[in-house]
C-alpha positions as CSV (number, residue, x, y, z in Angstrom):
1,X,7.8,-28.4,-18.2
2,X,6.4,-31.6,-16.7
3,X,3.0,-31.2,-14.8
4,X,3.2,-34.6,-13.1
5,X,2.8,-33.2,-9.7
6,X,4.9,-33.9,-7.1
7,X,4.2,-33.8,-3.6
8,X,6.9,-31.2,-2.1
9,X,8.6,-32.6,0.9
10,X,8.4,-29.9,3.9
11,X,11.7,-29.8,5.6
12,X,12.6,-29.7,9.1
13,X,12.4,-26.4,10.6
14,X,16.1,-25.3,10.7
15,X,17.5,-23.4,13.1
16,X,18.3,-19.4,11.8
17,X,21.2,-19.2,9.4
18,X,23.5,-17.6,11.9
19,X,24.9,-14.3,10.8
20,X,23.0,-13.8,8.0
21,X,19.4,-14.4,9.4
22,X,20.4,-11.4,11.8
23,X,21.3,-9.2,9.0
24,X,18.1,-10.1,7.7
25,X,16.3,-8.7,10.5
26,X,18.3,-5.5,10.9
27,X,17.4,-5.1,7.1
28,X,13.8,-5.4,7.9
29,X,13.6,-3.1,10.6
30,X,16.1,-0.3,8.8
31,X,13.7,-0.6,5.7
32,X,10.6,-0.8,7.2
33,X,10.9,1.9,10.0
34,X,14.0,3.9,9.3
35,X,12.7,7.9,9.6
36,X,9.1,6.0,9.1
37,X,7.9,9.8,9.6
38,X,10.0,11.7,7.9
39,X,8.1,12.4,4.9
40,X,5.1,14.6,4.7
41,X,1.4,13.0,4.1
42,X,1.6,12.3,0.3
43,X,-1.9,13.7,-1.0
44,X,-4.4,12.5,-1.4
45,X,-4.3,8.9,0.0
46,X,-2.1,9.3,2.7
47,X,-3.7,12.7,4.2
48,X,-7.4,11.0,3.6
49,X,-6.7,8.0,5.5
50,X,-5.2,9.4,8.5
51,X,-7.9,12.6,8.5
52,X,-10.2,9.5,9.0
53,X,-8.3,8.2,11.8
54,X,-8.1,11.1,13.2
55,X,-11.8,11.7,13.3
56,X,-12.4,8.7,14.6
57,X,-10.6,10.1,18.1
58,X,-12.3,13.5,17.4
59,X,-15.7,12.6,17.0
60,X,-16.0,9.2,19.1
61,X,-17.5,7.6,16.5
62,X,-15.8,3.7,15.7
63,X,-18.5,2.7,13.2
64,X,-18.8,5.0,10.5
65,X,-15.6,6.5,8.9
66,X,-15.7,10.4,8.1
67,X,-13.6,12.6,6.4
68,X,-14.4,16.8,7.0
69,X,-17.1,15.5,9.3
70,X,-18.7,13.6,6.2
71,X,-19.9,10.3,6.6
72,X,-17.6,8.3,4.0
73,X,-18.5,5.1,3.6
74,X,-16.1,3.9,0.2
75,X,-14.3,1.5,2.7
76,X,-14.8,-0.4,5.8
77,X,-13.2,1.0,9.1
78,X,-10.9,-1.7,10.4
79,X,-7.6,-0.3,8.9
80,X,-8.8,3.1,10.2
81,X,-9.2,1.4,13.6
82,X,-5.6,0.6,13.6
83,X,-4.3,3.9,12.8
84,X,-6.7,5.9,15.6
85,X,-5.1,3.2,17.8
86,X,-1.7,4.0,17.0
87,X,-2.7,8.0,17.0
88,X,-3.9,6.8,20.6
89,X,-1.1,5.3,21.5
90,X,1.6,7.0,20.1
91,X,0.5,10.6,19.2
92,X,-0.8,12.4,15.9
93,X,1.9,11.9,13.6
94,X,3.2,10.7,10.3
95,X,5.2,8.2,11.8
96,X,2.1,6.9,13.9
97,X,-0.1,7.0,10.8
98,X,2.3,4.7,8.9
99,X,2.9,1.8,11.4
100,X,0.1,-0.2,11.3
101,X,1.4,-0.6,7.2
102,X,4.7,-0.9,8.4
103,X,4.4,-4.0,10.7
104,X,2.1,-5.6,8.5
105,X,4.8,-5.2,5.7
106,X,7.0,-6.9,8.7
107,X,4.3,-9.3,9.3
108,X,4.5,-10.3,5.7
109,X,8.3,-10.9,5.8
110,X,7.7,-13.1,8.9
111,X,5.1,-15.0,7.4
112,X,7.3,-15.6,3.9
113,X,10.2,-16.5,6.3
114,X,8.8,-19.4,8.3
115,X,6.9,-20.7,5.0
116,X,10.0,-20.8,2.9
117,X,12.2,-22.3,6.0
118,X,9.4,-25.2,6.7
119,X,9.2,-26.2,3.0
120,X,12.2,-25.7,1.8
121,X,15.0,-24.6,4.4
122,X,17.2,-21.8,5.9
123,X,18.8,-20.3,2.5
124,X,15.7,-20.6,0.7
125,X,13.5,-18.7,3.6
126,X,16.9,-15.8,3.6
127,X,16.7,-15.5,0.0
128,X,12.6,-15.3,-0.4
129,X,12.6,-12.8,2.6
130,X,14.9,-10.4,1.5
131,X,13.5,-10.4,-2.2
132,X,10.1,-9.6,-0.8
133,X,11.9,-7.3,2.0
134,X,13.0,-5.1,-1.1
135,X,11.1,-4.9,-3.5
136,X,10.1,-1.2,-4.8
137,X,6.5,-1.5,-4.4
138,X,6.5,-3.4,-1.5
139,X,8.7,-1.4,0.3
140,X,7.0,1.4,-0.7
141,X,3.7,0.9,0.2
142,X,4.6,-1.0,4.0
143,X,5.6,2.6,4.3
144,X,2.5,4.6,3.3
145,X,-0.6,5.3,5.2
146,X,-3.1,2.7,2.7
147,X,-5.1,-0.6,2.9
148,X,-3.0,-2.6,0.6
149,X,-0.2,-3.8,3.3
150,X,-2.5,-5.0,5.6
151,X,-4.7,-6.7,3.5
152,X,-1.6,-8.0,1.9
153,X,-0.8,-9.3,5.1
154,X,-4.1,-11.0,5.7
155,X,-4.3,-12.8,2.1
156,X,-1.1,-13.8,3.0
157,X,-1.8,-15.2,6.3
158,X,-4.9,-17.0,4.9
159,X,-3.3,-18.9,2.0
160,X,-0.1,-19.9,4.1
161,X,-3.0,-21.3,6.4
162,X,-4.5,-23.0,3.7
163,X,-1.9,-24.5,2.3
164,X,-0.9,-26.1,6.2
165,X,-4.4,-27.2,6.8
166,X,-4.1,-29.4,3.3
167,X,-0.6,-30.7,4.5
168,X,-0.6,-31.2,7.9
169,X,-0.5,-34.8,9.4
170,X,-2.4,-33.9,12.0
171,X,-5.9,-34.0,11.5
172,X,-6.7,-31.3,14.8
173,X,-4.2,-29.3,13.6
174,X,-5.2,-29.3,10.1
175,X,-8.4,-27.8,11.3
176,X,-6.9,-25.2,13.5
177,X,-5.0,-24.0,10.7
178,X,-8.5,-23.6,8.3
179,X,-10.1,-21.3,11.1
180,X,-7.2,-19.4,11.1
181,X,-7.6,-19.2,7.2
182,X,-11.5,-18.0,7.6
183,X,-10.7,-15.4,10.3
184,X,-7.6,-13.9,7.9
185,X,-10.0,-13.5,5.4
186,X,-12.8,-12.1,7.4
187,X,-10.0,-9.4,8.8
188,X,-9.3,-8.8,5.5
189,X,-13.4,-8.0,4.8
190,X,-12.9,-5.4,7.4
191,X,-10.2,-3.8,5.8
192,X,-11.6,-3.6,2.0
193,X,-13.7,-6.1,1.8
194,X,-15.1,-9.4,-0.3
195,X,-11.9,-8.5,-2.2
196,X,-10.0,-10.5,0.7
197,X,-12.0,-13.9,0.4
198,X,-12.3,-13.5,-3.3
199,X,-8.6,-13.4,-3.8
200,X,-7.5,-16.3,-1.3
201,X,-11.0,-18.1,-3.2
202,X,-10.5,-18.6,-6.4
203,X,-6.4,-19.8,-5.8
204,X,-7.8,-22.6,-3.4
205,X,-10.4,-23.2,-5.9
206,X,-8.3,-23.7,-8.7
207,X,-5.4,-25.6,-6.3
208,X,-8.1,-28.3,-5.6
209,X,-9.5,-28.5,-9.3
210,X,-6.1,-28.8,-10.9
211,X,-5.0,-31.5,-8.0
212,X,-8.5,-32.8,-7.7
213,X,-7.4,-33.0,-3.8
214,X,-11.7,-32.1,-3.4
215,X,-11.4,-34.4,0.0
216,X,-9.7,-31.3,1.7
217,X,-13.0,-29.4,1.3
218,X,-14.0,-31.9,4.6
219,X,-10.5,-31.0,6.6
220,X,-11.6,-26.7,5.4
221,X,-15.0,-27.6,7.6
222,X,-16.6,-25.5,5.1
223,X,-19.8,-24.7,7.6
224,X,-17.8,-24.0,10.7
225,X,-15.5,-21.7,9.1
226,X,-18.4,-19.6,7.0
227,X,-19.8,-19.2,10.7
228,X,-16.9,-17.9,12.2
229,X,-16.2,-15.4,9.2
230,X,-19.8,-14.6,9.3
231,X,-19.4,-14.2,13.3
232,X,-16.0,-11.5,12.7
233,X,-17.9,-9.7,9.7
234,X,-21.1,-8.9,10.0
235,X,-21.2,-6.9,13.2
236,X,-19.8,-4.1,12.0
237,X,-21.4,-4.2,8.3
238,X,-25.1,-4.7,10.3
239,X,-24.3,-1.7,12.4
240,X,-22.7,0.2,9.3
241,X,-26.0,-0.3,7.2
242,X,-28.1,0.6,10.4
243,X,-26.2,3.6,10.8
244,X,-26.4,4.2,6.9
245,X,-29.7,2.9,5.6
246,X,-28.0,1.7,1.9
247,X,-24.7,1.2,2.4
248,X,-24.6,-2.2,1.9
249,X,-25.8,-1.6,-1.5
250,X,-23.6,1.1,-2.7
251,X,-20.6,-0.7,-1.2
252,X,-21.2,-4.2,-2.7
253,X,-22.6,-3.4,-6.0
254,X,-20.9,0.0,-6.9
255,X,-17.8,-0.4,-4.8
256,X,-17.0,-3.6,-6.3
257,X,-19.2,-5.0,-9.0
258,X,-19.5,-1.9,-10.8
259,X,-16.1,-1.0,-10.2
260,X,-14.9,-4.7,-11.7
261,X,-17.3,-4.6,-14.7
262,X,-17.9,-0.8,-15.8
263,X,-15.4,2.3,-16.2
264,X,-18.0,4.1,-13.6
265,X,-14.9,4.7,-11.3
266,X,-12.7,6.3,-13.7
267,X,-9.6,3.9,-13.4
268,X,-9.5,2.3,-16.6
269,X,-6.4,1.1,-17.9
270,X,-5.2,-1.1,-20.9
271,X,-4.6,-5.0,-20.6
272,X,-0.7,-4.6,-20.5
273,X,-1.2,-2.0,-17.3
274,X,-0.2,-4.6,-14.6
275,X,2.9,-5.8,-16.8
276,X,4.5,-2.2,-16.3
277,X,3.3,-1.9,-12.4
278,X,5.2,-5.2,-11.4
279,X,7.9,-4.7,-13.9
280,X,8.7,-1.3,-12.0
281,X,7.3,-3.0,-8.6
282,X,9.4,-5.8,-8.4
283,X,12.7,-3.9,-8.9
284,X,15.7,-4.8,-8.8
285,X,14.3,-8.4,-9.3
286,X,12.4,-8.1,-11.8
287,X,15.6,-9.0,-13.9
288,X,15.0,-12.2,-12.4
289,X,11.7,-13.0,-13.2
290,X,12.5,-14.7,-16.7
291,X,15.1,-16.9,-14.7
292,X,11.7,-17.9,-12.4
293,X,9.7,-18.8,-15.5
294,X,12.7,-21.2,-17.0
295,X,13.3,-22.8,-13.8
296,X,9.6,-23.5,-13.1
297,X,9.5,-24.6,-16.7
298,X,12.1,-27.1,-16.7
299,X,11.6,-28.7,-13.4
300,X,8.8,-30.8,-12.7
301,X,5.8,-29.0,-11.2
302,X,5.8,-29.5,-7.4
303,X,2.4,-29.6,-5.7
304,X,4.1,-26.2,-4.0
305,X,5.1,-24.8,-7.5
306,X,1.7,-25.4,-8.7
307,X,0.2,-23.4,-5.6
308,X,2.5,-20.7,-5.7
309,X,2.1,-20.3,-9.3
310,X,-1.4,-19.8,-8.9
311,X,-1.1,-17.4,-6.2
312,X,0.9,-15.2,-8.6
313,X,-1.1,-15.8,-11.8
314,X,-4.5,-16.0,-11.1
315,X,-4.7,-12.6,-9.0
316,X,-3.1,-10.9,-11.7
317,X,-5.2,-12.3,-14.2
318,X,-8.1,-11.3,-12.3
319,X,-7.0,-7.8,-11.8
320,X,-5.7,-7.0,-15.3
321,X,-9.3,-8.2,-16.4
322,X,-11.1,-5.5,-14.3
323,X,-12.6,-1.9,-15.8
324,X,-10.6,-0.3,-12.4
325,X,-6.9,-0.5,-12.3
326,X,-4.5,1.0,-9.6
327,X,-1.1,-0.3,-8.8
328,X,-1.2,-1.2,-5.1
329,X,-4.4,-3.7,-6.4
330,X,-1.9,-6.6,-7.5
331,X,0.5,-6.3,-3.8
332,X,-0.7,-9.6,-2.7
333,X,0.9,-11.5,-5.6
334,X,4.3,-10.2,-4.1
335,X,4.7,-13.0,-1.3
336,X,4.5,-15.8,-3.8
337,X,6.7,-14.1,-6.3
338,X,9.5,-13.7,-3.7
339,X,9.1,-17.4,-3.0
340,X,9.7,-18.5,-6.5
341,X,12.3,-15.9,-7.2
342,X,14.5,-17.3,-4.0
343,X,13.7,-21.0,-4.7
344,X,14.6,-20.5,-8.7
345,X,17.9,-18.4,-7.4
346,X,19.0,-21.1,-5.4
347,X,18.2,-23.8,-7.7
348,X,20.4,-22.4,-10.2
349,X,23.7,-23.7,-9.1
350,X,25.6,-23.0,-12.5
351,X,25.0,-19.1,-12.7
352,X,23.8,-18.3,-9.3
353,X,26.7,-16.0,-8.2
354,X,26.5,-14.4,-11.6
355,X,23.0,-13.5,-11.2
356,X,23.2,-11.9,-8.0
357,X,25.1,-9.5,-9.8
358,X,22.3,-8.4,-11.7
359,X,20.3,-6.4,-8.6
360,X,23.5,-4.7,-7.7
361,X,24.3,-3.5,-11.6
362,X,20.7,-2.0,-11.5
363,X,21.4,-0.2,-7.9
364,X,24.5,1.1,-9.4
365,X,23.3,2.2,-12.8
366,X,20.1,4.0,-11.3
367,X,22.3,6.1,-8.8
368,X,24.5,6.8,-11.8
369,X,21.7,8.5,-13.6
370,X,20.5,10.5,-10.7
371,X,24.0,11.8,-10.2
372,X,24.3,12.6,-13.8
373,X,20.7,14.3,-13.3
374,X,21.8,16.0,-10.5
375,X,24.2,17.9,-12.9
376,X,22.0,18.3,-16.0
377,X,18.1,18.4,-14.2
378,X,16.9,18.0,-17.8
379,X,17.5,14.4,-18.1
380,X,15.2,13.5,-14.6
381,X,11.6,13.5,-14.6
382,X,10.0,16.7,-13.2
383,X,8.7,14.8,-10.1
384,X,12.1,14.0,-8.7
385,X,14.1,16.4,-10.2
386,X,14.3,19.4,-7.1
387,X,14.8,16.1,-4.9
388,X,17.3,14.4,-6.9
389,X,19.3,18.0,-7.1
390,X,19.3,18.9,-3.7
391,X,20.1,15.7,-2.3
392,X,23.3,15.6,-4.6
393,X,25.7,15.1,-1.6
394,X,23.7,11.9,-0.2
395,X,23.6,10.6,-3.6
396,X,27.0,10.6,-3.8
397,X,27.9,9.1,-0.8
398,X,24.8,6.0,-1.4
399,X,26.7,5.6,-4.6
400,X,30.1,5.6,-3.7
401,X,28.9,3.0,-0.5
402,X,27.1,0.8,-2.8
403,X,30.0,0.5,-5.7
404,X,32.7,-0.4,-3.2
405,X,30.0,-3.2,-1.5
406,X,29.4,-4.6,-5.0
407,X,33.2,-4.1,-6.2
408,X,34.6,-6.0,-3.1
409,X,32.3,-8.8,-3.9
410,X,32.9,-9.3,-7.6
411,X,36.5,-9.3,-6.7
412,X,36.2,-11.8,-4.4
413,X,33.9,-14.0,-6.2
414,X,36.0,-14.2,-9.6
415,X,39.0,-14.8,-6.9
416,X,36.9,-17.5,-5.4
417,X,37.3,-15.8,-2.2
418,X,33.7,-16.5,-0.9
419,X,32.7,-19.6,0.2
420,X,29.2,-20.8,0.2
421,X,26.5,-17.8,-0.2
422,X,27.0,-16.0,2.8
423,X,29.2,-13.3,0.9
424,X,26.7,-12.7,-1.9
425,X,23.4,-12.5,1.0
426,X,25.5,-9.8,3.0
427,X,27.1,-7.9,-0.2
428,X,23.4,-7.8,-1.7
429,X,21.2,-7.2,1.3
430,X,24.0,-4.2,2.6
431,X,24.0,-3.0,-0.8
432,X,19.6,-3.0,-1.3
433,X,19.7,-1.4,2.2
434,X,21.6,1.6,1.2
435,X,19.4,1.6,-2.0
436,X,16.2,1.9,-0.1
437,X,17.6,4.3,2.5
438,X,18.6,6.6,-0.5
439,X,14.7,6.7,-1.4
440,X,13.5,7.5,1.7
441,X,15.6,10.4,1.8
442,X,14.6,11.5,-1.4
443,X,10.9,10.7,-0.4
444,X,11.6,12.7,2.9
445,X,12.7,15.9,0.7
446,X,9.5,16.0,-1.4
447,X,7.2,18.3,-0.5
448,X,5.0,19.1,-3.5
449,X,3.0,16.2,-2.9
450,X,1.5,17.1,0.6
451,X,-0.6,19.9,2.5
452,X,1.8,19.9,5.3
453,X,3.5,23.0,3.6
454,X,0.8,25.3,3.0
455,X,-0.6,24.0,6.6
456,X,2.6,25.6,8.0
457,X,2.0,28.4,5.8
458,X,-1.6,29.7,6.7
459,X,-1.7,28.4,10.1
460,X,-0.3,31.7,11.7
461,X,-2.8,33.3,9.6
462,X,-5.9,31.8,11.0
463,X,-8.1,32.7,13.8
464,X,-10.6,30.3,16.1
465,X,-13.8,31.9,14.4
466,X,-12.3,31.5,10.6
467,X,-14.3,29.3,8.7
468,X,-11.9,27.6,5.8
469,X,-13.8,26.7,2.3
470,X,-12.2,24.8,0.0
471,X,-13.0,26.4,-3.7
472,X,-13.6,23.1,-6.4
473,X,-10.6,22.5,-4.5
474,X,-9.5,19.5,-2.3
475,X,-6.3,19.1,-0.1
476,X,-7.1,15.8,2.1
477,X,-4.4,16.5,4.6
478,X,-4.5,19.7,5.7
479,X,-7.6,19.3,8.6
480,X,-4.8,17.1,9.8
481,X,-1.8,19.4,9.6
482,X,-4.7,22.0,11.1
483,X,-5.6,20.1,13.4
484,X,-9.3,21.3,12.8
485,X,-12.2,20.9,14.9
486,X,-15.1,21.6,12.3
487,X,-15.4,20.8,9.1
488,X,-14.1,22.8,5.7
489,X,-16.9,23.9,3.6
490,X,-16.7,22.4,0.0
491,X,-18.1,24.3,-2.7
492,X,-18.1,22.4,-6.1
493,X,-20.6,21.6,-9.0
494,X,-23.6,19.6,-8.8
495,X,-22.2,17.2,-11.3
496,X,-19.1,16.6,-10.0
497,X,-18.8,12.6,-9.7
498,X,-15.9,12.9,-6.9
499,X,-16.0,14.9,-3.5
500,X,-12.8,14.2,-1.7
501,X,-11.6,11.4,-3.5
502,X,-15.4,9.8,-2.8
503,X,-17.7,8.7,-5.2
504,X,-20.1,7.9,-2.0
505,X,-19.8,11.4,-1.0
506,X,-21.1,12.8,-4.5
507,X,-23.7,10.5,-5.0
508,X,-25.1,10.3,-1.7
509,X,-24.4,13.6,-0.4
510,X,-24.6,12.4,3.5
511,X,-25.4,14.5,6.4
512,X,-22.7,15.2,8.5
513,X,-21.9,14.2,11.8
514,X,-24.5,15.8,14.4
515,X,-23.7,19.3,15.4
516,X,-21.5,20.5,12.5
517,X,-24.3,22.2,9.9
518,X,-23.9,22.2,6.4
519,X,-20.7,21.0,4.6
520,X,-21.4,21.0,1.0
521,X,-22.3,23.8,-1.0
522,X,-23.2,25.0,-4.8
523,X,-21.7,27.9,-6.1
524,X,-25.0,29.7,-5.7
525,X,-25.4,28.8,-2.0
526,X,-21.6,29.6,-1.4
527,X,-22.0,33.3,-3.1
528,X,-25.0,33.7,-0.6
529,X,-23.3,32.6,2.4
530,X,-20.5,34.8,1.5
531,X,-22.9,38.3,0.7
532,X,-24.5,37.5,4.5
533,X,-20.5,38.0,6.0
534,X,-22.2,36.2,8.8
535,X,-18.5,34.8,9.9
536,X,-14.9,35.4,8.6
537,X,-14.3,33.1,5.5
538,X,-11.2,31.9,4.2
539,X,-11.3,30.3,1.1
540,X,-8.7,28.4,-0.6
541,X,-9.1,28.1,-4.7
542,X,-6.6,27.3,-7.6
543,X,-5.6,30.7,-9.7
544,X,-7.4,29.8,-12.6
545,X,-11.1,29.8,-10.4
546,X,-10.4,33.4,-8.8
547,X,-12.2,35.3,-12.0
548,X,-15.4,32.7,-11.6
549,X,-15.3,33.3,-8.0
550,X,-15.1,37.1,-8.4
551,X,-17.8,36.7,-11.0
552,X,-20.1,34.9,-8.7
553,X,-19.7,37.2,-5.2
554,X,-19.9,40.6,-7.1
555,X,-16.9,41.6,-6.2
556,X,-13.1,41.5,-5.2
557,X,-12.2,39.3,-2.0
558,X,-9.5,40.0,-0.4
559,X,-5.9,38.0,-0.7
560,X,-4.5,36.4,1.9
561,X,-1.9,35.0,0.4
562,X,-0.8,32.7,-2.4
563,X,1.1,29.1,-2.2
564,X,1.7,27.8,-5.8
565,X,-0.9,27.7,-7.6
566,X,-3.5,28.1,-4.9
567,X,-4.7,31.3,-3.5
568,X,-6.2,31.8,-0.2
569,X,-8.8,35.1,0.1
570,X,-11.6,36.2,2.6
571,X,-14.5,38.0,2.8
572,X,-12.9,40.5,5.6
């Protein structure tokens, strides 16, 4: 591997790659938006985030995020604004809730395509965009109500803008790109906090350090950029601190510093964790990562190679060193990894066609495993067993279609029927799209990790005057599906570290929104309320906790309905 940096020649923007470009557009639209609202909101994250957005509209409070009418300030509010606006435009639904993430995913693909086309050419842009659009974790998070896809879009925008600013021949244009970089970091900070500036900042610092291009700092106009950053970020943070004293200390100290350096948040994993996440999340392109490493090692390291390698490696190392790990934290490295993979794929002229068999072989093998599992369910993981068995017919159809498409390509490839890369692109894009559609089909059939089925079962049994109670249990999406206009009482141990997935609520015990009364109860407090019999209570609890409730209230509650391991009981 040569460490002498070569300046990467910027390729003149070419015209879109004809039919392959339009196929890519169709693939992206199908993968990101087809049946976007068909699956119920998954617990706990999707239900929680959708409900917070719903309560923005219900309470008319666009400053403090609320869940169950309690201030819940674990995350900033910008992502909830996007979901709330989507609700306002398109109504309350799963599709509306997921739309901001899907649009952010599409935005990442567009940014990547334009960047690769400008730097390398159309073919590299097509393949890099396809790789990103069909990477398993990227697709899933683009279809979830979760912060990280939107955050990844703004981190990607900030880093692409930095590189454009660093290499623009027009000084004025370069400064404009620099301002876009600061603005993207600022909006990202409104989505998930300072990490939106930390991740790009680490990459940019080490890029400048290794290339010794410190003169670029002048072009980046740090003073003006910092001013722009705080002009965007400061108003909401200051307003949130004014409305919720102590918020900034909690958010910056506990949610960021303590989360990173201590196991306080209970999400510690081993140092190997993100290797497993990347191995699964980048499928079916994971098998090409050794090709990427070999390609970068063999050729002279260009300026752009260095930038992309730093973009992949540094955030990966940064999050691996953290004491708090979740799978979606490393999503921001996927655009850079997709670019390196697309470039390596086209650089390897000798084995390019055979290498392209690998993703297709994986898809055929995996669908084959599901088909065998549908006939012998004990071979499947229990989390997907029911959905696979119920969707045997679609599995056969999708599996046959993928096998036929791949088979036609292989036969034509071995007989040298295909010229250029168009056939490989069409075959791979079509097979991967069918695989993603099958994945969506299976996800849509899953109801076990959602509160929707429980809401549908209990709704006919509820009256307007009923007070719902969660007794040491939580179903984040239930208020969303029941369209509740009053809080659910939360009965819990005072020593509990999280409530509704929020350490902020458990530690700070915030006052509910004005006019909604007490929400948080200890066991003894709730027993006293039960005995008052002042209003009808509908209590959700796990079967195993029913004896404890009977002992505390000193009577046998009336059973309303049993839903899997959840029992609903009443005082009347």
